[in-house]
SETIGU-368604 format. One record per residue: residue in three letters; chain; x, y, z of N, C-alpha, C in turn. Coordinates in steps of 0.1 Angstrom, whole numbers. Layout:
N
Ala A X Y Z X Y Z X Y Z $
...
***
This chain:
383
Unk A 39 37 -123 41 29 -114 37 44 -107 $
Unk A 37 44 -92 35 56 -85 48 63 -80 $
Unk A 48 75 -88 61 87 -86 61 95 -74 $
Unk A 50 100 -74 50 109 -61 34 110 -54 $
Unk A 37 109 -47 24 109 -33 25 125 -25 $
Unk A 14 134 -28 14 142 -16 2 145 -11 $
Unk A 2 146 3 -12 148 14 -10 156 21 $
Unk A -18 167 28 -21 175 36 -31 179 39 $
Unk A -32 176 52 -45 180 62 -52 167 63 $
Unk A -45 153 65 -58 140 68 -50 139 83 $
Unk A -60 137 91 -54 131 98 -46 139 110 $
Unk A -34 132 112 -23 136 119 -14 144 113 $
Unk A -16 145 96 -11 153 86 -14 165 84 $
Unk A -12 176 93 -18 190 87 -9 195 77 $
Unk A 5 196 81 13 203 70 15 193 61 $
Unk A 18 197 44 21 187 34 33 180 39 $
Unk A 26 164 35 38 155 33 38 149 20 $
Unk A 49 150 14 53 145 1 61 130 -1 $
Unk A 62 117 -7 67 109 -10 68 106 -24 $
Unk A 85 107 -27 91 115 -42 94 102 -44 $
Unk A 92 92 -50 95 78 -57 107 77 -64 $
Unk A 108 93 -68 122 92 -74 133 97 -74 $
Unk A 134 103 -64 145 109 -53 157 100 -51 $
Unk A 166 94 -59 171 84 -58 186 89 -58 $
Unk A 194 81 -52 206 90 -47 220 81 -62 $
Unk A 212 69 -63 226 64 -73 233 54 -65 $
Unk A 232 47 -59 237 39 -50 241 28 -58 $
Unk A 254 23 -62 255 6 -67 251 -3 -61 $
Unk A 247 -2 -48 243 -16 -42 230 -18 -38 $
Unk A 229 -28 -39 206 -32 -34 203 -25 -43 $
Unk A 203 -28 -58 195 -20 -68 187 -26 -74 $
Unk A 178 -40 -64 171 -43 -61 160 -36 -54 $
Unk A 166 -25 -51 152 -15 -43 145 -6 -53 $
Unk A 152 -4 -64 151 5 -70 142 -5 -86 $
Unk A 135 -3 -93 124 -4 -101 125 7 -113 $
Unk A 134 5 -122 131 15 -136 135 33 -129 $
Unk A 143 36 -124 146 46 -120 135 51 -105 $
Unk A 128 43 -99 118 45 -95 121 35 -78 $
Unk A 119 44 -70 118 34 -55 107 24 -54 $
Unk A 111 6 -54 103 -8 -53 101 -7 -37 $
Unk A 113 -6 -28 111 -15 -18 118 -3 -10 $
Unk A 110 2 -1 112 18 11 105 10 25 $
Unk A 118 16 33 114 12 43 113 21 52 $
Unk A 98 21 61 99 34 72 104 38 89 $
Unk A 107 44 89 108 47 106 99 54 110 $
Unk A 98 53 129 92 61 133 87 62 144 $
Unk A 86 71 153 80 66 171 65 62 168 $
Unk A 61 55 181 46 58 182 39 68 175 $
Unk A 28 70 172 20 84 168 26 91 156 $
Unk A 37 87 153 40 94 141 34 93 129 $
Unk A 20 87 127 16 82 116 15 76 106 $
Unk A 26 67 109 29 54 98 14 47 94 $
Unk A 9 45 103 -3 36 98 -18 42 89 $
Unk A -12 59 92 -25 70 84 -21 73 73 $
Unk A -4 73 73 -1 71 58 -2 61 51 $
Unk A 0 50 52 -7 41 46 -22 39 40 $
Unk A -30 48 49 -42 49 49 -46 60 38 $
Unk A -39 64 36 -40 81 28 -33 73 14 $
Unk A -23 68 14 -18 62 1 -29 53 -5 $
Unk A -36 44 3 -47 32 -2 -61 45 -2 $
Unk A -63 56 -1 -76 67 -6 -80 63 -17 $
Unk A -70 62 -22 -76 62 -45 -80 49 -45 $
Unk A -81 38 -39 -91 25 -42 -101 27 -37 $
Unk A -107 33 -27 -117 37 -20 -123 43 -30 $
Unk A -118 55 -35 -120 66 -41 -124 66 -56 $
Unk A -118 58 -62 -120 51 -75 -137 39 -72 $
Unk A -129 30 -67 -135 19 -66 -149 17 -56 $
Unk A -151 25 -50 -156 23 -39 -159 12 -33 $
Unk A -148 6 -25 -147 -12 -25 -147 -9 -9 $
Unk A -154 -19 -1 -152 -25 15 -137 -26 16 $
Unk A -126 -30 7 -111 -35 11 -113 -23 21 $
Unk A -114 -13 24 -106 -3 30 -117 5 37 $
Unk A -118 9 49 -127 18 58 -123 30 66 $
Unk A -121 36 60 -115 48 68 -123 53 82 $
Unk A -118 51 95 -126 51 108 -124 67 113 $
Unk A -127 71 123 -122 82 132 -119 90 121 $
Unk A -116 101 126 -115 118 125 -108 117 109 $
Unk A -110 124 103 -106 126 90 -96 137 84 $
Unk A -104 145 89 -93 158 91 -86 165 96 $
Unk A -74 166 100 -67 171 110 -71 180 118 $
Unk A -68 176 133 -81 182 143 -72 198 144 $
Unk A -61 198 143 -56 214 148 -58 225 136 $
Unk A -64 217 123 -63 230 109 -79 227 110 $
Unk A -76 244 103 -90 253 100 -93 251 89 $
Unk A -84 240 80 -92 237 69 -99 228 67 $
Unk A -110 229 59 -123 221 60 -124 206 47 $
Unk A -108 209 42 -110 197 32 -94 188 36 $
Unk A -90 181 33 -76 172 31 -75 169 12 $
Unk A -65 170 7 -59 169 -3 -47 158 -6 $
Unk A -52 151 -13 -48 137 -16 -41 142 -35 $
Unk A -30 139 -40 -20 139 -51 -14 126 -58 $
Unk A -18 121 -64 -12 110 -72 -3 111 -81 $
Unk A 7 109 -83 11 110 -98 18 103 -102 $
Unk A 15 93 -112 15 82 -119 28 83 -135 $
Unk A 35 71 -134 39 73 -146 44 57 -156 $
Unk A 35 58 -165 31 47 -172 36 48 -186 $
Unk A 53 40 -191 58 46 -202 63 60 -204 $
Unk A 58 64 -217 62 77 -213 51 82 -212 $
Unk A 44 79 -201 25 88 -197 35 94 -185 $
Unk A 28 106 -183 26 106 -167 14 110 -165 $
Unk A 8 104 -152 -5 109 -151 -6 115 -140 $
Unk A -12 127 -136 -14 136 -125 -31 134 -118 $
Unk A -30 125 -107 -49 127 -103 -47 132 -87 $
Unk A -57 140 -88 -55 147 -76 -71 151 -74 $
Unk A -72 149 -59 -84 154 -54 -87 161 -39 $
Unk A -97 169 -32 -99 172 -22 -113 170 -14 $
Unk A -115 163 -1 -123 157 4 -126 167 19 $
Unk A -141 169 19 -149 170 32 -146 162 40 $
Unk A -146 149 36 -147 135 48 -147 124 36 $
Unk A -142 112 40 -138 101 35 -146 95 23 $
Unk A -157 104 23 -166 103 9 -170 111 2 $
Unk A -170 120 8 -177 132 0 -165 144 -4 $
Unk A -162 143 -20 -152 156 -24 -161 166 -26 $
Unk A -147 175 -23 -147 189 -28 -145 192 -43 $
Unk A -133 189 -46 -128 188 -57 -125 177 -66 $
Unk A -122 175 -82 -116 165 -82 -105 165 -98 $
Unk A -93 166 -96 -87 169 -112 -77 159 -116 $
Unk A -74 159 -134 -70 149 -136 -59 159 -148 $
Unk A -49 153 -148 -38 159 -160 -29 147 -164 $
Unk A -29 144 -178 -21 138 -186 -9 137 -191 $
Unk A 5 138 -191 11 145 -199 12 162 -199 $
Unk A 9 165 -185 8 183 -182 -4 188 -189 $
Unk A -13 178 -199 -27 187 -205 -38 186 -191 $
Unk A -46 189 -192 -60 191 -180 -68 182 -189 $
Unk A -71 174 -184 -84 162 -190 -99 165 -182 $
Unk A -97 168 -167 -109 179 -163 -104 179 -151 $
Unk A -115 192 -149 -113 199 -131 -126 201 -126 $
Unk A -135 190 -121 -146 194 -116 -147 201 -103 $
Unk A -160 209 -103 -159 219 -86 -172 207 -82 $
Unk A -171 201 -70 -183 193 -66 -192 205 -60 $
Unk A -186 212 -50 -197 225 -45 -204 224 -57 $
Unk A -200 232 -65 -213 241 -74 -217 231 -86 $
Unk A -212 217 -87 -220 209 -94 -211 211 -115 $
Unk A -202 219 -112 -198 221 -127 -182 216 -131 $
Unk A -178 214 -144 -169 209 -149 -162 228 -148 $
Unk A -147 233 -142 -139 241 -147 -134 239 -160 $
Unk A -126 231 -161 -123 229 -175 -124 213 -179 $
Unk A -123 209 -191 -126 197 -194 -123 194 -209 $
Unk A -112 185 -210 -113 180 -221 -109 167 -228 $
Unk A -116 160 -229 -120 146 -233 -117 138 -246 $
Unk A -107 150 -252 -107 150 -265 -92 141 -265 $
Unk A -84 145 -257 -72 138 -253 -70 128 -247 $
Unk A -85 121 -245 -83 102 -239 -90 95 -251 $
Unk A -92 103 -263 -110 97 -271 -119 93 -262 $
Unk A -124 104 -257 -139 104 -248 -144 112 -250 $
Unk A -142 122 -262 -150 136 -260 -167 128 -264 $
Unk A -162 117 -270 -180 114 -270 -189 109 -258 $
Unk A -182 111 -246 -189 108 -230 -203 118 -226 $
Unk A -214 114 -227 -224 119 -224 -224 125 -207 $
Unk A -214 136 -208 -213 140 -190 -224 145 -187 $
Unk A -237 154 -195 -248 157 -193 -255 147 -180 $
Unk A -254 136 -184 -256 123 -175 -251 122 -162 $
Unk A -238 127 -163 -234 128 -149 -237 140 -143 $
Unk A -236 147 -149 -237 157 -144 -256 157 -135 $
Unk A -263 150 -139 -276 147 -137 -278 138 -123 $
Unk A -264 133 -122 -267 125 -111 -267 131 -98 $
Unk A -274 122 -86 -270 127 -79 -265 121 -65 $
Unk A -269 110 -65 -268 97 -55 -252 90 -57 $
Unk A -248 81 -49 -236 82 -48 -238 61 -54 $
Unk A -229 58 -61 -230 44 -71 -230 35 -66 $
Unk A -242 25 -66 -250 17 -54 -257 16 -46 $
Unk A -265 30 -51 -274 35 -39 -268 34 -26 $
Unk A -258 46 -25 -252 47 -10 -261 52 -1 $
Unk A -258 52 11 -265 60 21 -264 76 26 $
Unk A -252 82 15 -254 95 15 -257 104 2 $
Unk A -272 107 5 -278 113 -5 -273 128 -13 $
Unk A -272 130 -23 -263 143 -27 -251 143 -29 $
Unk A -245 132 -27 -227 130 -29 -226 124 -43 $
Unk A -218 133 -51 -217 129 -67 -209 114 -65 $
Unk A -205 112 -72 -198 99 -74 -186 106 -84 $
Unk A -171 105 -79 -160 106 -87 -159 107 -100 $
Unk A -157 120 -106 -158 117 -119 -153 110 -124 $
Unk A -140 108 -127 -133 94 -128 -137 79 -128 $
Unk A -146 78 -116 -148 62 -117 -161 63 -126 $
Unk A -168 73 -126 -180 77 -135 -174 75 -153 $
Unk A -162 81 -152 -156 78 -166 -153 67 -169 $
Unk A -145 55 -168 -140 43 -167 -150 34 -170 $
Unk A -163 42 -163 -174 26 -161 -183 30 -175 $
Unk A -181 43 -181 -191 45 -192 -183 48 -205 $
Unk A -171 50 -211 -169 52 -219 -152 34 -221 $
Unk A -160 35 -240 -149 24 -240 -135 29 -240 $
Unk A -130 27 -235 -112 30 -237 -105 19 -245 $
Unk A -96 22 -252 -87 12 -259 -76 4 -249 $
Unk A -73 -6 -251 -67 -14 -240 -51 -5 -235 $
Unk A -50 1 -244 -35 7 -243 -36 20 -237 $
Unk A -49 23 -234 -53 34 -229 -46 42 -215 $
Unk A -38 53 -215 -30 53 -199 -42 53 -190 $
Unk A -56 52 -192 -69 52 -182 -64 41 -175 $
Unk A -67 29 -187 -70 13 -182 -59 10 -175 $
Unk A -44 14 -176 -32 12 -173 -33 18 -157 $
Unk A -38 28 -152 -40 35 -141 -50 27 -132 $
Unk A -64 24 -139 -71 17 -133 -66 0 -127 $
Unk A -58 -5 -137 -51 -19 -131 -40 -17 -121 $
Unk A -39 -8 -121 -27 -6 -109 -33 1 -96 $
Unk A -43 10 -96 -50 10 -85 -58 -5 -77 $
Unk A -64 -10 -85 -71 -21 -81 -62 -32 -76 $
Unk A -49 -29 -79 -40 -39 -74 -34 -36 -61 $
Unk A -34 -26 -52 -28 -15 -44 -35 -22 -31 $
Unk A -26 -27 -20 -30 -37 -10 -24 -26 1 $
Unk A -30 -28 15 -24 -28 24 -28 -37 36 $
Unk A -14 -37 41 -17 -51 52 -13 -50 66 $
Unk A -23 -48 74 -14 -48 89 -12 -63 96 $
Unk A 1 -61 105 1 -74 115 -8 -74 126 $
Unk A -16 -60 129 -22 -61 138 -32 -69 149 $
Unk A -40 -80 137 -47 -93 141 -35 -105 137 $
Unk A -29 -106 131 -21 -114 124 -21 -127 134 $
Unk A -17 -124 152 -12 -135 156 -24 -145 163 $
Unk A -41 -136 161 -52 -141 162 -49 -154 161 $
Unk A -56 -164 165 -60 -180 161 -73 -184 161 $
Unk A -76 -181 141 -87 -180 135 -94 -189 138 $
Unk A -104 -188 138 -118 -202 140 -117 -208 127 $
Unk A -119 -222 130 -112 -231 116 -125 -228 106 $
Unk A -136 -220 105 -142 -218 98 -139 -207 92 $
Unk A -130 -197 91 -122 -184 86 -114 -190 80 $
Unk A -110 -203 77 -96 -210 74 -104 -217 62 $
Unk A -112 -219 63 -118 -227 50 -114 -225 34 $
Unk A -114 -212 30 -114 -208 19 -97 -207 13 $
Unk A -87 -209 25 -72 -214 24 -70 -228 27 $
Unk A -76 -236 34 -77 -249 31 -85 -252 19 $
Unk A -93 -251 13 -92 -250 -5 -85 -249 -13 $
Unk A -74 -241 -7 -62 -237 -18 -54 -241 -17 $
Unk A -52 -250 -4 -38 -256 0 -43 -272 -7 $
Unk A -58 -279 -12 -56 -288 -15 -52 -290 -29 $
Unk A -46 -279 -36 -44 -275 -52 -32 -284 -51 $
Unk A -27 -285 -61 -12 -298 -68 -1 -286 -64 $
Unk A 4 -294 -50 16 -285 -47 17 -276 -39 $
Unk A 5 -270 -35 4 -257 -28 9 -257 -11 $
Unk A 5 -272 -8 6 -272 9 26 -275 7 $
Unk A 30 -276 -2 47 -282 -10 51 -270 -4 $
Unk A 39 -256 -15 47 -239 -12 46 -237 0 $
Unk A 37 -239 10 35 -231 18 43 -235 27 $
Unk A 49 -246 33 57 -255 36 76 -248 32 $
Unk A 77 -250 17 92 -240 11 92 -226 14 $
Unk A 78 -220 19 80 -200 22 81 -206 32 $
Unk A 78 -211 48 78 -215 58 95 -218 63 $
Unk A 101 -226 54 113 -229 56 125 -218 48 $
Unk A 121 -214 43 126 -203 34 126 -185 46 $
Unk A 120 -190 54 113 -176 66 125 -179 76 $
Unk A 128 -194 78 136 -197 89 130 -207 98 $
Unk A 116 -214 92 108 -225 104 103 -237 98 $
Unk A 116 -242 99 117 -259 100 102 -263 99 $
Unk A 96 -271 88 83 -277 100 78 -286 83 $
Unk A 73 -294 85 63 -300 74 49 -304 78 $
Unk A 42 -294 68 23 -299 70 17 -307 65 $
Unk A 8 -311 68 -1 -320 70 -19 -313 65 $
Unk A -27 -316 56 -39 -314 58 -50 -322 56 $
Unk A -57 -323 72 -65 -338 66 -77 -334 70 $
Unk A -86 -345 65 -98 -344 66 -107 -349 80 $
Unk A -112 -343 82 -122 -344 102 -132 -353 98 $
Unk A -136 -360 110 -149 -368 105 -163 -363 101 $
Unk A -161 -348 105 -177 -341 102 -170 -334 92 $
Unk A -163 -336 80 -162 -332 67 -156 -320 67 $
Unk A -148 -314 76 -140 -301 74 -125 -305 75 $
Unk A -116 -296 69 -100 -298 70 -96 -293 85 $
Unk A -82 -295 83 -73 -294 94 -61 -297 92 $
Unk A -52 -279 93 -39 -281 89 -32 -287 105 $
Unk A -24 -290 104 -14 -299 118 2 -301 109 $
Unk A 10 -296 117 22 -296 122 24 -317 116 $
Unk A 35 -320 111 38 -335 112 48 -340 118 $
Unk A 47 -341 131 61 -346 139 52 -362 141 $
Unk A 57 -371 153 54 -384 158 39 -382 156 $
Unk A 34 -372 161 20 -372 163 18 -358 156 $
Unk A 4 -360 151 1 -349 141 -2 -337 152 $
Unk A 1 -325 152 -3 -312 161 -10 -300 154 $
Unk A -19 -300 156 -27 -285 153 -23 -278 151 $
Unk A -18 -272 137 -14 -257 133 -13 -244 141 $
Unk A -27 -241 140 -36 -231 145 -40 -229 157 $
Unk A -32 -242 167 -35 -246 180 -19 -240 191 $
Unk A -9 -247 180 7 -242 184 13 -236 173 $
Unk A 8 -233 169 17 -220 160 23 -210 170 $
Unk A 37 -200 166 38 -190 174 35 -181 165 $
Unk A 32 -168 175 25 -155 170 34 -151 159 $
Unk A 48 -154 154 56 -153 145 52 -161 131 $
Unk A 48 -172 133 44 -186 124 33 -175 120 $
Unk A 21 -175 126 6 -173 128 9 -157 115 $
Unk A 17 -150 116 19 -136 111 19 -142 94 $
Unk A 34 -149 95 36 -151 83 29 -159 76 $
Unk A 25 -173 81 7 -175 76 -1 -169 68 $
Unk A -3 -154 79 -11 -145 70 -11 -136 63 $
Unk A 8 -136 61 6 -130 53 4 -137 41 $
Unk A 8 -147 41 6 -158 26 -7 -158 23 $
Unk A -13 -156 35 -24 -164 27 -33 -148 18 $
Unk A -29 -136 20 -33 -126 20 -23 -124 5 $
Unk A -13 -127 -2 -5 -127 -12 -6 -138 -26 $
Unk A -3 -148 -14 0 -164 -29 -14 -166 -35 $
Unk A -28 -167 -26 -36 -173 -35 -45 -166 -45 $
Unk A -39 -151 -47 -43 -143 -54 -42 -144 -68 $
Unk A -46 -145 -82 -49 -149 -94 -36 -138 -102 $
Unk A -34 -125 -95 -30 -115 -98 -21 -109 -86 $
Unk A -5 -105 -91 8 -100 -80 -1 -85 -78 $
Unk A 3 -81 -69 -2 -67 -63 8 -55 -67 $
Unk A 5 -40 -77 16 -34 -76 15 -27 -66 $
Unk A 11 -26 -59 17 -18 -47 11 -22 -35 $
Unk A 21 -24 -23 19 -28 -6 24 -19 -1 $
Unk A 13 -21 10 19 -13 22 19 -22 37 $
Unk A 27 -27 38 32 -32 51 33 -26 64 $
Unk A 21 -26 74 21 -20 83 28 -24 90 $
Unk A 35 -20 102 43 -30 113 44 -46 110 $
Unk A 54 -47 93 52 -58 91 57 -72 96 $
Unk A 67 -64 109 80 -75 114 74 -75 128 $
Unk A 60 -68 136 58 -69 149 60 -83 157 $
Unk A 60 -97 150 58 -106 154 73 -115 150 $
Unk A 78 -106 146 91 -113 136 105 -112 147 $
Unk A 113 -121 146 132 -121 152 135 -113 138 $
Unk A 143 -109 141 151 -95 134 155 -102 120 $
Unk A 159 -118 119 166 -121 108 154 -131 104 $
Unk A 141 -135 108 132 -133 99 127 -123 92 $
Unk A 125 -110 98 120 -102 91 132 -97 81 $
Unk A 147 -104 77 151 -98 69 150 -108 56 $
Unk A 148 -120 65 142 -129 55 129 -122 44 $
Unk A 114 -122 53 109 -113 45 111 -104 36 $
Unk A 120 -94 39 120 -83 32 127 -90 17 $
Unk A 139 -98 23 145 -106 11 137 -116 -3 $
Unk A 125 -118 5 114 -125 -4 104 -119 -12 $
Unk A 100 -102 -7 99 -96 -14 103 -88 -29 $
Unk A 117 -90 -20 128 -79 -33 126 -93 -43 $
Unk A 126 -106 -41 134 -114 -50 119 -118 -59 $
Unk A 110 -118 -52 97 -123 -58 86 -115 -61 $
Unk A 83 -109 -62 78 -88 -59 88 -79 -66 $
Unk A 98 -78 -76 102 -70 -76 96 -59 -87 $
Unk A 85 -59 -93 82 -49 -98 69 -44 -90 $
Unk A 68 -47 -81 55 -43 -67 68 -29 -60 $
Unk A 56 -21 -60 61 -12 -51 57 -16 -35 $
Unk A 67 -15 -28 66 -20 -9 72 -9 -3 $
Unk A 58 -6 3 66 4 15 63 -8 32 $
Unk A 76 -7 39 70 -11 52 76 -6 60 $
Unk A 72 -6 74 72 4 82 79 -2 94 $
Unk A 83 -2 102 89 -10 115 96 -2 127 $
Unk A 99 -7 139 106 3 150 117 -7 152 $
Unk A 120 -17 142 137 -27 141 146 -17 141 $
Unk A 155 -15 146 169 -8 141 174 -19 137 $
Unk A 173 -34 134 183 -42 132 183 -42 118 $
Unk A 172 -37 114 172 -34 98 178 -24 90 $
Unk A 184 -12 97 189 -3 94 204 -4 91 $
Unk A 196 -15 78 215 -19 75 212 -22 62 $
Unk A 230 -12 52 224 -15 36 236 -30 37 $
Unk A 232 -42 45 234 -55 37 218 -57 31 $
Unk A 203 -49 31 197 -54 27 190 -41 20 $
Unk A 188 -30 26 185 -18 17 191 -4 15 $
Unk A 192 5 13 202 15 10 195 27 18 $
Unk A 203 40 19 198 50 30 190 59 21 $
Unk A 189 58 6 176 65 -2 165 58 -2 $
Unk A 164 48 3 153 40 4 149 37 21 $
Unk A 153 43 33 153 42 43 149 53 50 $
Unk A 135 56 54 133 68 62 127 71 70 $
Unk A 129 85 79 119 85 90 112 90 90 $
Unk A 100 92 98 89 98 98 85 106 111 $
Unk A 85 116 112 86 124 122 71 133 120 $
Unk A 65 138 133 57 148 130 60 163 128 $
Unk A 73 169 133 78 179 128 85 179 114 $
Unk A 95 170 112 98 173 102 93 163 84 $
Unk A 85 154 89 74 150 83 85 134 73 $
Unk A 85 135 60 92 119 60 107 126 54 $
Unk A 113 120 55 132 125 55 140 109 52 $
Unk A 147 110 40 153 93 37 166 97 45 $
Unk A 173 84 50 185 90 53 195 95 52 $
Unk A 198 91 39 205 100 29 207 117 25 $
Unk A 192 121 32 191 135 35 189 141 45 $
Unk A 190 132 54 186 134 68 204 138 77 $
Unk A 219 138 69 228 142 72 236 148 64 $
Unk A 246 152 69 254 164 60 263 155 56 $
Unk A 266 142 61 276 129 58 269 122 47 $
Unk A 282 118 37 278 109 26 279 95 29 $
Unk A 268 92 33 264 79 33 272 68 23 $
Unk A 279 62 25 284 50 17 280 34 21 $
Unk A 283 23 17 277 10 18 286 6 28 $
Unk A 295 9 33 302 5 45 298 9 61 $
Unk A 290 23 59 289 28 70 272 19 79 $
Unk A 281 20 91 267 12 98 251 21 105 $
Unk A 242 19 97 234 28 100 225 28 112 $
Unk A 229 14 115 217 13 132 229 22 142 $
Unk A 235 17 141 247 24 149 248 41 146 $
Unk A 248 45 137 245 62 134 233 68 142 $
Unk A 224 59 138 206 62 144 210 63 157 $
Unk A 214 52 160 213 49 182 223 66 179 $
Unk A 232 68 177 240 76 181 235 91 179 $
Unk A 224 95 175 220 104 173 220 108 161 $
Unk A 227 105 151 232 111 137 222 120 131 $
Unk A 206 108 134 196 118 127 185 123 133 $
Unk A 188 128 146 180 129 158 173 144 152 $
Unk A 178 148 142 169 162 142 157 159 135 $
Unk A 157 148 130 149 144 117 137 137 125 $
Unk A 134 132 138 128 125 143 118 131 152 $
***
C-alpha cells in the first residue's frame, strides 16, 4: 500500500505537501477506515482553488510515468507559476509485506524527467541523472537484476513507442520492469501491480446524458447473467428505488429503461445524481480487477448528503483493501458516524494538508460534532 506521498513545486503546490497514510491516532471507532495500520479511506475538504483536483493528478502521475498510458493526460501549466525552480518533485513510499519501497523523481514537464531514484529497504537500487545521461549509483543485485544490459538503456534516445519528444528518455524503472525477468514475488512486481490499478475518477462530466453509442459496451456488460439485477441492487442500496430493463431496438441497438406502467428511457429521464451513480458504477464494477487506489474528486457533487453517505459506506464495505481518497465540499459528511478525525483532512493554500485531529488542541472524541466545530471556526487556522 501507499504509505507516504510528497509533492513539491507542482501546479498550485509551490511548497512541499505530504500525505502520511500511517499517521493515525488510534481511534477505536470506524476502524474500517484503516487497513494494516494505514489510512485506506480519507475524506479531504478544501475551498475552491485549493488544489484538490491537482492533488489527485499528482498522486496519479506515477501511473503515467511508469506506463506512459493515455488514461491520464496532464494538461495546462505543470510547474508552480510562482516558483523559480525548474522541476517538480514526486515521492512515493510503499509498503508491501515487510518491504518498504521509495520511488522518487523530478520532472521538467509532464513527460521530461530530470532525475529518478529507487530505494528498497533503505538500499539504493538506482539513481539516474537524465541531464547527463548517467547513473549516479546503481545496485541491481539487490533485486536479482544484475544481468540487465543497462548499456542498451543508456544508448536509447526516444521515448517508448516512438513518441513525439525526440531525445527524451524513458524512465529507467519502466525500462527495467519491461526488460528484466523478475520473480513473481519480487517487490517490483508488487509495485507494478499496485500502480497499474490506480484510478482517478471525477464527477465533472458525470451528469452528461451520454449518447447511446457511448453506452454500447456497458449495455453488453449488462447482458451478462444477473448483471442488470446487480445494477438495480446498487441503485436501491444508494437510495434510488427502481427496476430496470434492457431492450433491443428495431435497429439492433440496446436501450436501458426504467420499468413503470410504460417503459421510460433511462438516460433521458434520470436525475443528475442517478447518472453520476451509474457513471461511477460503469467505471468500477465491469473491471476484472479491483482498484488498489482511487482518487474520487468531488465525488458527491450531484448527491444528496444521505446518498453521499451511502456511497462512502459502499466503498468501505466492498473495497476494504483499496486506498480511497474522496474530496468534498459537503460539511454534512464531517461526522464520526462514518469517518474519524485522523481520516478527515483540510486542504488549504497556506497550511497544506492537515487532519482534523491535528488541526486543534482539543482531544477529539467519537461524541464530538465535527461539522458544528468546523462551522464555528474550530479549524479556521488550517483553512
